[in-house]
C-alpha positions in Angstrom: 4.9 -68.2 6.3 3.2 -67.6 2.9 0.6 -65.4 4.5 3.3 -63.4 6.3 5.1 -62.7 3.0 1.9 -61.7 1.4 1.1 -59.3 4.2 4.6 -57.7 3.9 4.1 -57.4 0.1 0.7 -55.8 0.5 2.1 -53.4 3.1 5.1 -52.4 0.9 2.8 -51.9 -2.1 0.4 -49.7 0.0 3.3 -47.5 1.2 4.6 -47.2 -2.4 1.1 -46.2 -3.6 0.8 -43.6 -0.8 4.2 -42.1 -1.7 3.4 -42.0 -5.4 0.1 -40.2 -4.7 1.8 -37.8 -2.4 4.4 -37.0 -5.1 1.6 -36.4 -7.7 -0.2 -34.1 -5.3 3.1 -32.2 -4.6 3.8 -31.8 -8.3 0.3 -30.5 -8.9 0.6 -28.0 -6.1 3.9 -26.7 -7.3 3.3 -26.7 -11.1 4.2 -23.3 -12.5 5.8 -22.3 -9.2 9.4 -23.1 -9.7 11.6 -20.5 -8.1 12.0 -17.4 -10.3 15.2 -15.4 -10.5 15.1 -11.7 -11.2 16.2 -10.7 -14.6 19.4 -8.6 -14.2 18.0 -5.9 -16.6 14.8 -5.7 -14.5 16.9 -5.1 -11.4 18.9 -2.5 -13.3 15.7 -0.8 -14.5 14.5 -0.6 -10.9 18.0 0.4 -9.6 17.7 -2.6 -7.3 20.5 -4.7 -5.8 20.1 -8.5 -5.9 20.3 -8.6 -2.1 17.4 -6.2 -1.8 15.3 -8.2 -4.3 16.1 -11.5 -2.5 14.9 -10.0 0.9 11.5 -9.3 -0.8 10.9 -13.1 -1.2 10.6 -15.5 -4.1 6.9 -15.0 -4.6 7.3 -11.5 -6.0 8.7 -12.1 -9.4 7.4 -14.0 -12.4 9.1 -14.7 -15.7 6.7 -14.2 -18.7 8.8 -13.8 -21.9 5.8 -13.2 -24.2 6.3 -11.4 -27.5 4.2 -9.6 -30.0 5.1 -7.6 -33.2 3.5 -4.9 -35.3 5.3 -3.9 -38.4 8.9 -3.3 -37.6 8.5 -2.9 -33.8 8.2 -5.8 -31.4 7.2 -5.9 -27.7 8.5 -8.5 -25.2 7.1 -8.6 -21.7 10.0 -10.2 -19.8 9.1 -10.2 -16.1 6.5 -9.0 -13.7 6.7 -8.3 -9.9 3.3 -8.4 -8.1 2.5 -7.6 -4.5 -1.0 -7.2 -3.1 -3.0 -5.3 -5.7 0.1 -3.7 -7.3 2.0 -5.1 -10.3 5.2 -3.8 -11.9 6.0 -4.9 -15.5 9.4 -4.9 -17.2 9.3 -5.0 -21.0 11.4 -4.1 -24.0 10.6 -2.6 -27.3 12.9 -3.6 -30.2 13.4 -1.2 -33.1 14.8 -1.8 -36.6 18.6 -1.3 -37.0 18.0 1.0 -40.1 16.3 3.6 -38.0 19.6 5.4 -37.5 18.1 8.8 -36.8 15.8 7.3 -34.2 18.7 5.4 -32.6 20.7 8.6 -32.5 17.8 10.3 -30.6 17.6 7.4 -28.2 21.3 7.5 -27.5 21.0 11.1 -26.4 17.7 10.6 -24.5 15.8 7.3 -23.9 12.8 9.5 -23.2 12.7 10.5 -26.9 10.3 7.6 -27.3 6.8 8.2 -25.9 3.7 5.9 -25.8 0.6 5.1 -23.8 0.7 2.0 -21.7 -2.5 0.4 -20.4 -3.2 -2.7 -18.5 -6.6 -4.4 -18.1 -8.0 -7.5 -16.6 -10.1 -10.2 -18.3 -13.2 -9.2 -16.3 -12.9 -5.6 -17.3 -11.2 -4.3 -14.2 -9.1 -1.2 -14.7 -6.3 0.1 -12.6 -6.7 3.2 -10.5 -3.0 4.0 -10.6 -0.7 3.7 -13.6 2.8 5.0 -14.2 5.3 4.2 -17.0 9.0 5.1 -17.3 11.5 4.5 -20.2 14.5 3.4 -18.2 17.2 2.9 -20.8 18.2 2.1 -24.4 20.4 -1.0 -25.1 22.1 -0.1 -28.4 23.7 -3.5 -28.7 20.3 -5.2 -28.9 18.3 -2.2 -30.2 15.9 -2.4 -27.2 14.2 0.4 -25.3 13.7 -0.8 -21.7 10.6 0.2 -19.9 8.9 -0.3 -16.5 5.2 0.2 -15.9 3.3 0.0 -12.5 -0.4 -0.5 -12.1 -2.7 -0.9 -9.2 -6.0 -2.8 -9.3 -7.8 -1.8 -6.1 -9.1 -4.5 -3.8 -8.1 -7.2 -6.4 -6.4 -10.5 -5.8 -4.2 -10.5 -8.8 -3.1 -14.2 -8.4 -4.7 -16.1 -11.2 -5.9 -13.1 -13.1 -5.3 -12.8 -16.8 -4.1 -9.3 -17.6 -3.5 -7.6 -21.0 -0.7 -5.0 -21.6 -1.5 -2.6 -24.4 0.9 0.0 -25.9 -0.2 2.6 -28.4 0.0 6.2 -29.5 3.8 5.9 -30.2 5.9 9.0 -31.0 9.7 9.0 -31.5 12.0 11.7 -32.6 13.9 11.0 -35.8 11.8 8.2 -37.2 12.4 8.0 -40.9 9.4 8.8 -43.1 9.3 5.4 -44.7 9.4 3.5 -41.4 6.5 4.6 -39.3 5.8 3.5 -35.8 2.9 1.0 -35.3 -0.5 2.5 -36.0 -2.2 -0.4 -34.3 -1.6 -1.0 -30.5 0.8 -3.7 -29.4 -1.1 -6.0 -27.0 -0.3 -9.3 -25.2 -1.9 -11.2 -22.3 -0.6 -13.4 -19.6 -1.8 -15.0 -16.3 -0.4 -13.8 -13.0 1.1 -16.9 -11.3 3.2 -15.2 -8.6 2.2 -12.5 -6.2 3.7 -11.5 -2.8 1.1 -11.4 -0.1 0.2 -8.1 1.5 0.0 -7.5 5.2 -2.7 -5.5 6.9 -2.8 -3.2 9.9 -5.9 -1.5 11.1 -6.9 1.3 13.5 -10.2 3.1 14.1 -9.0 5.8 11.6 -8.1 3.5 8.7 -6.4 0.4 7.3 -2.9 0.1 5.9 -2.0 -2.6 3.3 1.7 -3.3 2.8 3.5 -5.2 0.1 7.1 -5.0 -1.1 5.9 -2.8 -4.0 4.0 -0.3 -2.0 1.6 0.6 0.7 -1.9 1.9 0.6 -3.9 3.6 3.3 -7.6 3.9 3.4 -8.7 6.7 5.7 -11.9 6.4 7.7 -11.8 10.0 9.1 -13.6 13.1 8.0 -10.7 15.1 6.6 -8.3 13.9 3.9 -4.8 15.2 3.2 -4.8 18.2 0.9 -2.0 16.9 -1.3 0.5 14.1 -1.8 3.2 16.4 -0.4 1.5 16.4 2.9 1.5 12.6 2.9 5.2 12.3 2.1 6.1 14.9 4.7 4.4 12.9 7.4 5.4 9.4 6.3 7.9 7.1 7.9 8.4 3.4 7.7 10.0 1.8 10.8 11.7 -1.6 10.4 12.2 -4.3 13.0 15.9 -3.6 13.2 15.2 0.0 14.2 15.9 1.5 10.8 13.6 4.4 10.0 13.0 5.5 6.4 11.7 9.0 5.8 12.8 9.6 2.2 10.8 8.4 -0.8 10.8 9.5 -4.4 9.1 12.9 -5.2 6.4 11.1 -7.3 5.9 8.2 -4.9 2.5 9.2 -3.5 -1.0 9.6 -4.9 -4.4 10.3 -3.4 -7.6 9.1 -5.0 -10.9 10.8 -4.5 -13.0 10.2 -1.5 -15.6 7.4 -1.4 -18.7 6.7 0.7 -16.8 4.8 3.4 -13.5 6.7 3.5 -12.1 10.2 3.1 -9.2 9.2 0.8 -7.1 6.3 -0.6 -3.4 7.0 -0.3 -0.9 5.0 -2.3 2.8 5.2 -1.6 5.5 3.5 -3.7 9.0 2.9 -2.4 11.8 5.0 -3.8 13.6 3.7 -6.9 16.2 1.2 -5.7 14.3 0.0 -2.7 11.5 -2.3 -1.8 9.4 -2.3 1.4 10.4 -5.9 2.3 7.1 -6.1 4.1 8.0 -8.9 6.5 10.7 -6.7 8.0 8.4 -3.6 8.6 7.2 -3.0 12.1 5.2 0.2 11.8 4.0 2.8 9.3 3.3 6.3 10.4 1.4 8.6 8.1 -0.8 11.7 8.5 -0.7 11.4 12.3 -1.7 7.7 12.4 0.4 4.7 13.3 -0.2 1.3 11.8 1.6 -1.5 13.7 2.3 -4.8 11.9 2.5 -7.9 14.2 
């Protein structure tokens, strides 16, 4: 009887230890991966509805909330959205309340503020695409709201440490005794969330698709003459039969030809949409069709 009780005790203890180890392993695997919610101001800056963002998946967005200041101006990187080798940053610049003339200029036109935004990786990798837009001015908080998009070609951004740097500021109506930062504003963070990209390949090229954009690497002799030619030929076909032809006028770019391809085409979704890549069935561009299983 005593041996039977001892055996039961040992069995129970072994089960408890196994469950405890499994819990530790699960916690280690999910550390830093708690479900992130889109910041409402990020959605507003992208003209996105919550439903559209939810369809793109939880791995797309990461909350950062890192701040840095220079003089009277502060920069806060609030959230990022990363998909494949593309990353979109939402950040705010806060200005002093006594810059009344500057505030007046921003009330009339948020684009009165101009600056250069750069993003770099710890290993020195530089993006081959960069775009920045001042999307609004929140007078109640004195914040200029901005979105920048960068593409690091053929790079797995997950786990990469990136640095956002803003410099060369100009702003209409800044008082003479309150100059904009002379030194760049810079902060770093590590990418902990990134939506996977899907690949479709034909003898003429390969298409990589993520919610933030699609890129096509051509393997034929002739490249498109201009981004307009790409946009005129582009359509994205979804699994429910929806066909999208219209994208923003500045949504496409073509990089120079390399040794193994005639061109690298990058297409971003129109403001207010994402590609929701798991729902895409086919991408047609420049006479080629890329089918996603």
